[in-house]
C-alpha positions in Angstrom: 99.6 -23.6 24.7 103.1 -25.6 25.0 104.0 -24.2 21.7 103.0 -20.5 22.7 105.0 -21.1 25.8 108.1 -22.2 23.9 107.7 -19.1 21.4 107.6 -16.8 24.5 110.8 -18.3 25.8 112.7 -18.1 22.6 111.6 -14.5 22.3 112.9 -13.9 25.7 116.2 -15.6 25.0 116.8 -13.8 21.7 115.5 -10.2 22.7 118.5 -7.9 22.7 119.5 -6.7 26.2 118.6 -3.2 27.3 121.5 -0.8 27.5 122.4 0.1 31.0 123.1 3.6 32.4 124.6 3.1 35.8 122.8 5.0 38.5 123.6 5.4 42.1 121.0 5.4 44.7 120.6 8.8 46.4 119.7 9.2 50.2 117.1 12.0 49.4 115.3 9.5 47.1 114.5 7.3 50.1 113.0 10.4 51.8 111.0 11.5 48.8 109.4 7.8 48.4 108.7 7.7 52.0 106.7 11.0 51.5 104.9 10.3 48.3 104.6 6.6 47.8 102.3 4.8 50.6 103.4 1.3 49.0 106.9 2.1 49.9 105.9 3.6 53.1 104.4 0.6 54.6 107.2 -1.7 53.8 109.7 -2.7 56.4 113.1 -1.6 56.2 114.5 -4.8 54.5 111.7 -4.5 51.8 112.3 -0.7 51.4 116.0 -1.4 50.3 114.7 -4.1 48.1 112.0 -1.6 46.5 114.9 0.6 46.2 117.0 -1.6 44.3 114.4 -2.6 41.8 113.5 1.2 41.2 117.1 1.6 40.6 117.5 -1.3 37.9 114.4 -0.2 36.4 116.0 3.3 35.7 119.2 1.8 34.5 117.5 0.0 31.6 114.5 2.3 31.0 115.1 6.1 30.2 112.6 8.5 31.3 112.5 11.5 28.8 110.5 14.4 28.0 110.7 16.9 25.0 109.2 20.0 26.4 110.8 20.0 29.8 113.5 18.6 32.0 112.8 15.4 33.7 113.8 15.5 37.4 114.4 12.7 39.9 111.2 12.9 41.4 109.6 12.2 38.0 111.8 9.1 37.5 111.0 7.6 41.0 107.2 7.7 40.3 107.7 6.3 36.9 109.8 3.5 38.5 107.6 3.1 41.5 104.6 2.6 39.0 106.4 -0.1 37.4 107.5 -1.9 40.5 104.2 -2.0 42.6 102.3 -4.3 40.3 105.1 -6.8 40.0 106.3 -6.6 43.7 105.2 -10.4 44.0 107.7 -11.2 41.1 111.0 -10.4 42.0 112.7 -11.3 38.7 110.0 -9.6 36.6 111.6 -7.6 33.7 109.4 -5.1 31.4 110.9 -6.4 28.1 108.0 -4.8 26.3 109.1 -1.1 27.1 112.2 0.5 26.1 111.4 4.1 27.1 109.0 6.2 29.0 108.1 9.7 27.9 106.5 12.4 30.0 104.3 15.1 28.5 103.2 18.4 30.1 99.4 17.7 30.1 96.8 15.2 28.7 97.4 14.4 25.1 95.9 12.9 22.1 96.7 9.9 19.8 99.2 12.1 18.1 100.7 12.9 21.5 99.7 16.6 21.2 98.7 18.6 24.3 96.1 21.2 24.3 94.0 20.1 21.6 90.3 19.4 21.7 91.0 15.8 21.6 93.8 15.8 24.3 92.1 13.6 26.7 94.7 10.8 27.3 97.0 10.6 30.5 98.6 7.6 29.6 99.1 5.5 26.6 101.1 2.3 25.7 102.6 2.9 22.1 101.6 0.7 19.2 103.2 0.4 15.7 106.1 3.1 15.3 105.7 3.7 19.2 105.9 0.2 20.0 107.9 -0.3 23.3 107.2 3.4 24.3 105.1 4.4 27.4 103.6 8.1 27.5 102.5 9.6 30.6 101.1 13.1 31.6 103.5 14.3 34.1 100.7 16.0 36.1 98.5 12.9 36.0 101.6 10.9 37.3 102.4 13.1 40.4 98.5 13.2 41.0 98.1 9.5 41.3 100.5 9.3 44.2 99.4 12.5 45.8 95.7 11.5 46.1 95.8 7.9 47.4 92.0 7.8 48.2 90.6 8.2 44.5 91.4 4.7 43.3 93.3 6.4 40.4 96.8 6.2 39.4 97.7 6.4 35.7 101.4 5.2 36.2 100.2 1.8 37.6 97.3 1.6 35.2 99.8 1.8 32.3 102.1 -0.6 33.7 99.3 -3.1 34.1 98.6 -2.9 30.5 102.3 -3.7 29.8 101.9 -6.9 32.3 98.8 -7.7 30.2 100.5 -7.4 27.0 103.5 -9.5 27.9 101.9 -12.5 26.5 101.4 -10.6 23.1 97.7 -9.8 23.8 96.2 -6.9 25.6 93.0 -8.9 26.7 92.6 -8.1 30.6 94.3 -11.5 31.3 98.0 -11.7 31.8 98.9 -15.1 31.0 102.3 -15.0 32.1 101.2 -14.4 35.7 98.5 -17.1 36.0 98.0 -20.6 34.4 95.8 -20.3 31.3 93.2 -22.8 33.1 92.4 -19.7 35.3 91.1 -17.7 32.4 87.6 -18.8 32.1 86.5 -17.9 35.7 88.4 -14.6 35.5 86.8 -13.6 32.4 83.4 -14.6 33.7 84.0 -12.4 36.9 85.0 -9.5 34.6 81.7 -9.9 32.8 80.0 -9.7 36.1 81.6 -6.8 37.3 81.5 -4.9 34.0 77.7 -5.4 34.0 77.4 -4.0 37.5 79.4 -1.1 36.3 77.1 -0.5 33.4 73.9 -0.7 35.7 75.3 1.8 38.1 75.7 -0.8 40.7 79.4 -0.4 41.2 82.0 2.1 42.6 84.5 0.7 40.0 85.2 3.7 37.6 83.2 3.7 34.6 86.3 3.4 32.3 86.5 -0.1 33.6 83.5 -1.0 31.5 85.3 -0.1 28.2 86.8 -3.4 27.6 88.3 -6.5 29.4 91.8 -4.9 29.3 90.6 -1.6 30.7 88.7 -3.4 33.4 91.9 -5.1 34.5 93.9 -2.0 34.7 91.2 -0.1 36.2 90.4 -2.6 39.0 94.1 -3.0 39.6 94.4 0.8 40.4 91.6 0.3 42.9 93.4 -2.8 44.2 96.6 -1.2 44.8 95.2 2.2 46.3 92.2 1.2 48.2 92.4 -2.7 49.1 90.5 -2.8 52.4 87.6 -1.1 50.4 87.7 -3.5 47.7 87.9 -6.5 49.9 84.7 -5.2 51.5 82.7 -4.3 48.3 84.1 -6.8 45.8 85.6 -9.8 47.8 85.6 -11.9 44.8 87.6 -9.4 42.8 89.8 -8.7 45.7 90.7 -12.5 46.0 91.2 -12.8 42.3 93.7 -10.1 42.2 95.4 -10.9 45.3 95.9 -14.4 43.4 97.3 -12.8 40.4 99.6 -10.5 41.9 100.5 -12.7 44.6 100.7 -9.7 47.1 99.1 -9.1 50.4 98.2 -5.4 49.9 96.4 -5.0 53.2 99.6 -3.3 54.7 98.5 -0.3 52.2 95.2 0.2 54.0 97.0 0.1 57.4 99.4 2.8 56.3 96.8 5.3 55.0 96.3 8.1 57.2 92.8 9.0 58.0 91.3 12.1 56.0 90.1 15.1 58.1 86.5 15.6 57.8 85.4 19.2 56.7 83.9 21.1 59.7 
């Protein structure tokens, strides 16, 4: 493990710095975040300023582009919010493993084509020639923040994969966030929770049973959207994710507006 840790440190030291495109915060961006991002809404004024600065720094070093439409500020703010929320407990975190984010107009396939029979993906971390790139469906990105009750947020999901991959493996255990000794009980918990999903004894999304990496991403969406529900229904998982992310996310539950019941 010491050798792997040393290799990681050397990689970080020799990695070329990302180019910086200076961005100045606009007052209307704060209003947009306050309207659309519950995580931001529930922060105090000091932490809101910190969140804004981290969003700004992310956007300075990570271009958000699209080939079929013009990317607007709201798109960029939601992408950056998706990135910052999972690492809020790690002030110095740098997404060194993503150089660019691409937005597509709809769900897409593995060739990033929309409108095909197999266009079923709304988010994907690139591999091979697309390494260092992240693709997201723009409608799905916005829906993830518009509906804060469904335990789904594709932006957060994909950035959690990038966290997971920071140690070189997408295996459902973000080694850089936790000591390796924690891996065994975490994987045992994952196996238990996946079995519950497979046996229809869980309210965690079925996609979480795909593999350990997808479970970690799906469970993280749940954690950041419905923490109070997770604490009640999956207290062991809630505590494990609280330890991973070093965040008290109950402020999110406190800030959620009650849904109106249909008459």
